[in-house]
C-alpha positions as CSV (number, residue, x, y, z in Angstrom):
1,X,15.1,-23.0,15.8
2,X,14.1,-24.2,12.5
3,X,14.7,-22.2,9.4
4,X,11.6,-21.7,6.7
5,X,12.3,-23.6,3.7
6,X,11.3,-21.9,0.3
7,X,8.0,-23.6,0.0
8,X,7.2,-22.4,3.6
9,X,8.3,-18.4,2.5
10,X,5.8,-19.1,-0.4
11,X,3.1,-20.3,1.8
12,X,3.8,-17.3,4.2
13,X,3.4,-14.9,1.1
14,X,0.1,-16.4,0.5
15,X,-1.3,-14.3,3.3
16,X,-0.4,-10.9,1.7
17,X,-2.2,-12.2,-1.4
18,X,-5.1,-12.3,0.8
19,X,-4.8,-8.7,2.7
20,X,-3.7,-6.9,-0.5
21,X,-6.6,-8.1,-2.3
22,X,-9.0,-6.6,0.3
23,X,-7.0,-3.3,0.5
24,X,-7.0,-3.1,-3.0
25,X,-10.9,-3.2,-3.1
26,X,-11.0,-0.5,-0.9
27,X,-8.2,1.4,-2.9
28,X,-9.9,0.9,-6.4
29,X,-13.7,0.7,-5.5
30,X,-14.6,2.5,-2.2
31,X,-14.8,6.1,-3.6
32,X,-16.0,4.9,-7.2
33,X,-19.1,3.0,-5.6
34,X,-20.2,5.7,-3.3
35,X,-19.5,8.7,-5.3
36,X,-20.8,7.6,-8.9
37,X,-20.3,9.7,-11.9
38,X,-23.0,11.1,-13.8
39,X,-22.6,7.9,-16.5
40,X,-22.7,5.4,-13.5
41,X,-26.0,6.9,-12.4
42,X,-27.3,6.7,-16.1
43,X,-26.2,2.8,-15.8
44,X,-28.2,2.3,-12.6
45,X,-25.8,3.4,-9.8
46,X,-27.3,4.7,-6.5
47,X,-26.3,7.8,-4.7
48,X,-26.2,6.6,-1.0
49,X,-24.6,9.8,0.3
50,X,-24.6,13.4,-0.5
51,X,-22.2,14.2,-3.3
52,X,-19.8,17.1,-4.2
53,X,-17.6,19.3,-2.3
54,X,-20.1,20.1,0.5
55,X,-17.9,20.2,3.7
56,X,-16.3,23.6,3.7
57,X,-16.4,23.9,-0.2
58,X,-13.3,21.4,-0.4
59,X,-14.1,18.2,1.0
60,X,-16.7,15.5,0.4
61,X,-18.7,13.6,3.0
62,X,-16.7,10.8,1.8
63,X,-13.5,12.6,2.0
64,X,-14.3,13.5,5.8
65,X,-15.2,10.0,6.8
66,X,-12.0,8.6,5.0
67,X,-9.8,11.3,6.9
68,X,-11.3,10.6,10.3
69,X,-10.9,6.8,9.9
70,X,-7.2,7.3,8.7
71,X,-6.4,9.1,11.9
72,X,-8.1,6.2,13.9
73,X,-5.8,3.9,11.8
74,X,-3.1,5.8,12.5
75,X,-3.7,5.3,16.5
76,X,-4.4,1.6,16.3
77,X,-1.1,0.9,14.4
78,X,1.3,1.3,17.5
79,X,-1.3,-0.2,19.8
80,X,-1.8,-3.4,17.8
81,X,1.9,-3.5,17.3
82,X,2.5,-3.0,21.1
83,X,0.0,-5.9,22.1
84,X,1.7,-8.3,19.8
85,X,5.0,-7.6,20.9
86,X,4.1,-8.0,24.4
87,X,1.8,-11.1,23.7
88,X,2.6,-14.3,25.6
89,X,0.3,-16.5,23.8
90,X,1.6,-20.1,23.5
91,X,1.2,-20.1,19.9
92,X,3.4,-17.3,19.4
93,X,3.0,-13.4,19.2
94,X,1.9,-13.0,15.7
95,X,0.0,-15.8,14.3
96,X,-2.9,-15.8,16.6
97,X,-3.5,-12.1,15.9
98,X,-3.6,-13.1,12.1
99,X,-5.9,-15.7,12.7
100,X,-8.3,-14.0,14.7
101,X,-8.3,-10.8,12.2
102,X,-9.0,-12.8,8.9
103,X,-12.6,-13.6,8.8
104,X,-13.7,-10.4,10.5
105,X,-11.6,-8.3,8.1
106,X,-13.2,-10.2,5.0
107,X,-16.7,-9.9,6.3
108,X,-16.5,-6.2,6.9
109,X,-14.9,-5.5,3.5
110,X,-18.1,-6.7,1.8
111,X,-20.4,-5.0,4.5
112,X,-18.8,-1.5,3.9
113,X,-20.5,-1.8,0.4
114,X,-23.9,-2.7,1.6
115,X,-25.3,0.5,2.7
116,X,-28.8,-0.2,4.0
117,X,-31.0,2.7,2.4
118,X,-31.2,2.8,-1.4
119,X,-31.0,6.6,-1.7
120,X,-29.0,9.5,0.1
121,X,-29.6,8.9,3.8
122,X,-27.9,9.7,7.1
123,X,-28.1,5.9,7.9
124,X,-25.7,5.2,5.2
125,X,-23.2,7.8,6.4
126,X,-23.2,6.3,9.7
127,X,-23.1,2.7,8.3
128,X,-20.0,3.6,6.1
129,X,-18.3,5.3,8.9
130,X,-18.7,2.4,11.2
131,X,-17.4,-0.2,8.8
132,X,-14.6,1.7,7.4
133,X,-13.2,2.1,11.0
134,X,-13.6,-1.7,11.6
135,X,-12.1,-2.3,8.2
136,X,-8.9,-0.6,9.2
137,X,-9.0,-2.1,12.8
138,X,-9.0,-5.5,11.4
139,X,-6.5,-4.8,8.6
140,X,-4.0,-3.4,11.2
141,X,-4.8,-6.6,13.4
142,X,-3.8,-8.9,10.5
143,X,-0.9,-6.9,8.6
144,X,1.1,-5.5,11.7
145,X,1.9,-8.9,13.2
146,X,2.2,-10.4,9.6
147,X,5.0,-7.8,8.7
148,X,6.8,-8.2,11.9
149,X,7.1,-12.0,11.0
150,X,9.3,-10.8,7.9
151,X,12.1,-10.1,10.6
152,X,11.4,-13.1,12.6
153,X,11.1,-15.8,10.0
154,X,14.0,-14.2,8.0
155,X,17.1,-15.6,9.8
156,X,19.3,-14.7,7.1
157,X,20.0,-12.1,4.5
158,X,18.9,-14.5,1.6
159,X,15.8,-15.6,3.6
160,X,14.6,-11.8,3.8
161,X,15.2,-11.2,0.2
162,X,13.4,-14.2,-0.6
163,X,10.5,-13.5,1.6
164,X,10.4,-9.9,0.5
165,X,10.5,-10.9,-3.1
166,X,7.6,-13.1,-2.6
167,X,5.2,-11.0,-0.8
168,X,6.2,-8.3,-3.4
169,X,4.9,-10.6,-5.9
170,X,1.7,-11.7,-4.0
171,X,1.0,-7.9,-3.3
172,X,0.9,-7.0,-6.8
173,X,-1.1,-10.2,-7.5
174,X,-3.8,-9.2,-4.8
175,X,-3.7,-5.7,-6.4
176,X,-4.6,-7.0,-9.7
177,X,-7.2,-9.4,-8.4
178,X,-9.0,-6.2,-6.9
179,X,-9.2,-4.7,-10.2
180,X,-11.1,-8.0,-11.7
181,X,-14.7,-6.3,-11.1
182,X,-13.7,-4.0,-14.1
183,X,-14.3,-6.8,-16.2
184,X,-16.8,-9.3,-14.3
185,X,-19.1,-6.7,-12.8
186,X,-20.0,-5.5,-16.3
187,X,-21.1,-9.3,-17.3
188,X,-23.3,-9.4,-14.1
189,X,-25.0,-6.0,-14.4
190,X,-27.8,-6.8,-16.5
191,X,-29.0,-9.6,-14.2
192,X,-28.5,-8.2,-10.9
193,X,-28.3,-4.4,-11.2
194,X,-25.4,-2.1,-10.6
195,X,-24.7,-2.3,-7.0
196,X,-25.0,-6.1,-6.8
197,X,-22.9,-6.8,-9.7
198,X,-20.0,-5.4,-7.6
199,X,-21.1,-6.9,-4.3
200,X,-21.0,-10.2,-5.9
201,X,-17.6,-9.9,-7.2
202,X,-16.5,-8.4,-3.7
203,X,-18.0,-11.5,-2.0
204,X,-16.3,-14.0,-4.1
205,X,-13.0,-12.0,-3.6
206,X,-13.3,-11.8,0.0
207,X,-13.8,-15.4,0.2
208,X,-10.7,-16.1,-1.6
209,X,-8.9,-13.6,0.5
210,X,-10.0,-15.1,3.7
211,X,-8.6,-18.4,2.8
212,X,-5.5,-17.1,1.8
213,X,-5.1,-15.2,4.9
214,X,-5.7,-18.2,7.0
215,X,-3.4,-20.5,5.0
216,X,-0.2,-19.4,6.6
217,X,-1.9,-19.3,10.2
218,X,-2.8,-23.0,9.8
219,X,0.3,-24.3,7.9
220,X,3.2,-22.5,9.8
221,X,3.9,-23.0,13.6
222,X,5.4,-19.9,14.8
223,X,7.0,-21.4,17.8
224,X,8.9,-23.9,15.7
225,X,10.7,-20.7,13.8
226,X,10.8,-17.9,16.4
227,X,12.2,-17.9,19.8
228,X,12.0,-14.3,21.0
229,X,10.8,-13.0,24.4
230,X,7.6,-10.6,24.6
231,X,8.6,-6.9,25.0
232,X,8.1,-5.7,28.4
233,X,7.9,-1.9,27.2
234,X,4.4,-0.2,26.8
235,X,3.2,1.3,23.7
236,X,4.2,4.9,24.3
237,X,7.8,3.9,25.3
238,X,8.1,1.4,22.6
239,X,6.9,3.9,20.1
240,X,9.3,6.4,21.3
241,X,12.3,4.1,21.3
242,X,11.3,2.9,17.8
243,X,11.6,6.7,16.5
244,X,14.7,7.4,18.8
245,X,16.5,4.9,16.5
246,X,18.7,7.1,14.2
247,X,18.8,4.7,11.5
248,X,15.1,4.2,11.5
249,X,14.3,7.8,11.4
250,X,16.6,8.3,8.5
251,X,14.7,5.2,6.5
252,X,11.3,6.6,7.6
253,X,12.0,10.0,6.3
254,X,13.0,8.7,3.0
255,X,10.2,6.3,3.0
256,X,7.6,9.0,3.4
257,X,9.0,10.8,0.3
258,X,8.6,7.7,-1.5
259,X,5.1,7.1,-0.6
260,X,4.1,10.7,-1.5
261,X,5.8,10.4,-5.0
262,X,4.4,7.1,-5.7
263,X,0.7,7.8,-4.5
264,X,1.0,11.1,-6.6
265,X,1.8,9.0,-9.7
266,X,-0.7,6.3,-9.0
267,X,-3.6,8.5,-8.1
268,X,-2.9,10.5,-11.2
269,X,-2.3,7.9,-13.6
270,X,-5.7,7.8,-14.9
271,X,-5.8,11.5,-15.3
272,X,-2.2,11.4,-17.1
273,X,-3.9,9.0,-19.4
274,X,-7.1,11.1,-20.2
275,X,-5.9,14.4,-19.8
276,X,-2.2,14.5,-20.7
277,X,-2.2,11.4,-23.1
278,X,-5.6,12.0,-24.5
279,X,-6.4,8.4,-24.5
280,X,-9.1,6.4,-23.4
281,X,-9.3,5.6,-19.6
282,X,-9.0,2.0,-20.2
283,X,-5.2,2.3,-21.2
284,X,-4.7,3.0,-17.4
285,X,-5.0,-0.9,-17.1
286,X,-3.1,-1.6,-20.1
287,X,-0.3,0.6,-18.8
288,X,-0.6,-0.6,-15.3
289,X,-0.5,-4.4,-15.9
290,X,2.2,-4.0,-18.4
291,X,4.4,-2.1,-15.9
292,X,3.6,-4.6,-13.2
293,X,4.5,-7.9,-15.5
294,X,7.6,-6.2,-16.6
295,X,8.5,-5.4,-13.1
296,X,8.0,-8.9,-11.9
297,X,10.3,-10.2,-14.5
298,X,13.1,-8.2,-12.7
299,X,12.3,-9.7,-9.3
300,X,14.8,-12.7,-9.4
301,X,17.7,-10.4,-10.2
302,X,17.3,-8.1,-7.0
303,X,18.6,-10.5,-4.5
304,X,22.0,-10.9,-6.8
305,X,22.1,-7.3,-7.1
306,X,21.9,-6.7,-3.4
307,X,24.5,-9.1,-2.5
308,X,26.8,-7.1,-5.0
309,X,25.8,-3.5,-4.5
310,X,23.9,-3.3,-1.0
311,X,20.4,-2.4,-0.3
312,X,21.0,1.4,0.1
313,X,22.6,2.0,-3.3
314,X,19.8,0.1,-4.8
315,X,16.8,1.8,-3.2
316,X,18.6,5.4,-4.1
317,X,18.8,4.0,-7.9
318,X,15.1,3.1,-7.6
319,X,14.5,6.7,-6.5
320,X,16.0,8.1,-9.3
321,X,14.6,5.9,-11.9
322,X,11.2,6.8,-10.6
323,X,12.1,10.3,-10.8
324,X,13.0,9.8,-14.4
325,X,9.5,8.1,-15.2
326,X,7.9,11.2,-13.7
327,X,9.8,13.5,-15.6
328,X,8.2,12.0,-18.7
329,X,4.9,12.1,-17.3
330,X,5.3,15.9,-16.6
331,X,6.8,16.5,-20.0
332,X,3.7,15.1,-21.8
333,X,1.6,18.3,-21.2
334,X,4.6,20.6,-22.3
335,X,5.6,18.5,-25.6
336,X,2.0,17.6,-26.4
337,X,0.8,14.6,-28.3
338,X,0.9,16.2,-31.6
339,X,4.6,15.1,-32.4
340,X,4.6,12.2,-29.8
341,X,1.7,9.9,-29.5
342,X,0.1,9.5,-26.2
343,X,0.5,5.8,-26.1
344,X,4.4,6.3,-26.7
345,X,4.6,8.2,-23.7
346,X,2.5,5.7,-21.8
347,X,5.0,2.8,-23.0
348,X,8.0,4.8,-22.0
349,X,6.8,5.4,-18.7
350,X,6.1,1.8,-18.1
351,X,9.3,0.6,-19.2
352,X,11.4,2.9,-17.3
353,X,9.4,2.7,-14.1
354,X,9.4,-1.2,-14.0
355,X,12.9,-1.6,-12.8
356,X,12.8,0.8,-10.1
357,X,9.3,-0.4,-8.9
358,X,11.1,-3.9,-8.5
359,X,13.7,-2.4,-6.5
360,X,11.3,-0.4,-4.3
361,X,8.7,-3.3,-4.0
362,X,11.2,-5.6,-2.6
363,X,14.2,-3.9,-0.6
364,X,12.7,-1.3,1.9
365,X,10.9,-4.1,3.7
366,X,14.1,-5.9,4.5
367,X,15.9,-2.6,5.4
368,X,13.0,-2.5,8.2
369,X,13.8,-6.1,9.2
370,X,17.6,-5.3,9.4
371,X,17.1,-2.3,11.5
372,X,14.6,-4.0,13.8
373,X,17.0,-6.9,14.3
374,X,20.0,-4.6,15.0
375,X,18.0,-2.7,17.4
376,X,16.8,-5.9,19.3
377,X,20.6,-7.0,19.4
378,X,21.5,-3.4,20.9
379,X,18.8,-3.1,23.3
380,X,17.6,-6.6,24.2
381,X,14.0,-5.7,23.3
382,X,12.3,-7.4,20.5
383,X,10.1,-4.9,19.1
384,X,9.8,-5.9,15.7
385,X,5.9,-5.3,15.4
386,X,6.5,-1.7,16.6
387,X,9.0,-1.1,13.6
388,X,6.9,-2.4,11.0
389,X,3.9,-0.3,12.7
390,X,5.9,2.7,12.3
391,X,6.8,2.2,8.8
392,X,3.2,1.6,8.0
393,X,2.5,4.9,9.7
394,X,5.1,6.5,7.4
395,X,3.4,5.0,4.3
396,X,-0.2,6.3,5.4
397,X,1.3,9.7,6.2
398,X,2.9,10.1,2.7
399,X,-0.2,8.8,1.2
400,X,-2.3,11.3,3.0
401,X,0.0,14.3,2.1
402,X,0.0,13.1,-1.6
403,X,-3.8,13.0,-1.8
404,X,-3.9,16.4,-0.2
405,X,-1.3,17.6,-2.9
406,X,-2.7,15.9,-5.9
407,X,-6.2,17.5,-5.3
408,X,-4.7,21.0,-5.0
409,X,-2.3,20.6,-7.9
410,X,-4.6,18.6,-10.4
411,X,-7.3,21.4,-10.5
412,X,-4.9,24.4,-11.2
413,X,-5.7,25.9,-14.5
414,X,-9.4,24.6,-14.6
415,X,-12.6,25.4,-12.9
416,X,-13.7,22.8,-10.2
417,X,-17.4,22.0,-10.1
418,X,-18.4,21.6,-6.5
419,X,-21.2,19.9,-7.5
420,X,-19.6,17.0,-9.3
421,X,-17.9,13.9,-8.0
422,X,-15.2,14.3,-10.5
423,X,-12.0,15.9,-10.1
424,X,-11.6,18.1,-13.1
425,X,-8.0,17.9,-13.7
426,X,-6.0,20.3,-16.3
427,X,-2.9,19.7,-18.4
428,X,-1.3,22.3,-16.4
429,X,-2.1,20.6,-13.2
430,X,-0.9,17.3,-14.4
431,X,2.5,18.8,-15.4
432,X,2.7,20.2,-11.8
433,X,1.8,16.7,-10.2
434,X,4.7,15.1,-12.5
435,X,7.3,17.2,-11.6
436,X,6.3,17.6,-7.8
437,X,6.5,13.7,-7.8
438,X,10.2,14.2,-9.2
439,X,10.9,16.4,-6.4
440,X,9.7,14.0,-3.7
441,X,11.7,11.1,-5.2
442,X,14.9,13.0,-5.4
443,X,14.5,14.2,-1.8
444,X,13.9,10.6,-0.6
445,X,17.0,9.7,-2.3
446,X,19.0,12.3,-0.7
447,X,17.6,11.5,2.8
448,X,18.4,7.8,2.4
449,X,22.0,8.9,1.4
450,X,22.4,9.4,5.2
451,X,21.3,5.9,6.2
452,X,24.2,4.0,7.8
453,X,23.8,0.6,6.1
454,X,27.2,-0.4,7.4
455,X,26.7,0.1,11.0
456,X,23.4,-2.0,10.9
457,X,24.9,-4.7,9.0
458,X,28.1,-4.9,11.1
459,X,25.7,-5.0,14.3
460,X,24.0,-8.0,12.9
461,X,27.3,-10.0,11.6
462,X,28.8,-9.5,15.0
463,X,26.0,-11.4,16.6
464,X,26.3,-14.2,14.2
465,X,29.8,-14.5,14.9
466,X,29.6,-15.0,18.6
């Protein structure tokens, strides 16, 4: 079998630039577009669905739709993984799924923001419910096979680290692209109105994303690089076998803690800026952009560090480094901004978090690939898709826990207006968010301490030595 060249690995990474842009659009704009603030309404935004905490006094209509769609998403992850693992398509087990999903995923992303009635209406609720489900279905159909190829294309540890580094960079690039409507929508608003100023941006980004997602499916012929037999195990047995793997269970437990801690911080960043640092909301972009660029500067060194120290130790260092950044975030409300200006806190958090973000952005994907390969050697079943689907499930589970924790903690010490779309965070609440994020990161490091990296790597090396 051929081995991917560095150029071909970069071509593969372009696919992640595409899907991460679409994912970023949903993360950054879904709630903002459909639950506009009073200021947005004054600028021409339309309320398409009932606002406020109207479901049981603690959940919005949009929150309920999102929760139900994520449950559906969790079910489709192992289903798509199993279909991909068992595929006998002559073009390969992964590429055909990605190719079929790219155009529908791009189209559905745009249609999600095109509710049919320009006022509060049940038709809009139905429209959003259908298209958010379709979005997660096609996203899973592309991402699960794509992630499985990390293990199959990465024939050596150096290849896996290079691929993981490349896709981590394109992931950040896609995320940053998703934030560009902050700039361009304002330029268009006077000509096309509030809703279409965003829709035009989303259409342009969706076209770019679609092209990016299709590039690796046409430029890389899977069968030239991968020679694995389709799995004969059905979905439930495959999922069960995946979680019976002790090494994977340990990693997944640690990974859940990471995603809880990370999501708490990412969700809370605008509130740390506005409430704790007492800065304008625009500083959120400055801090996020600065941290991303600085983190990318560390990427070339990660592979070298892995060779010297191993993956497990570096991920634990990443956990503890993030915990330190979260300690500073929590202390802002304790110390205040009188003695230390808010911007100093922000810069300190970005500088401290940059290196841990580089470690945690690259290495975990490679660890999953290692565990999947070792499991395949021991069991004779090639279930890479299911391992990465299970990791995705751990990510989504952690993110869901974080959202519940954040919305509960952030409002402690203040009065929540149930008729408002905005979470009214308090300084006390943000202190708690910061230190709870610290606790999850430390717990993640402790759990990962039980991961037997030596056993996994020995299994892989024994196969190569035969």
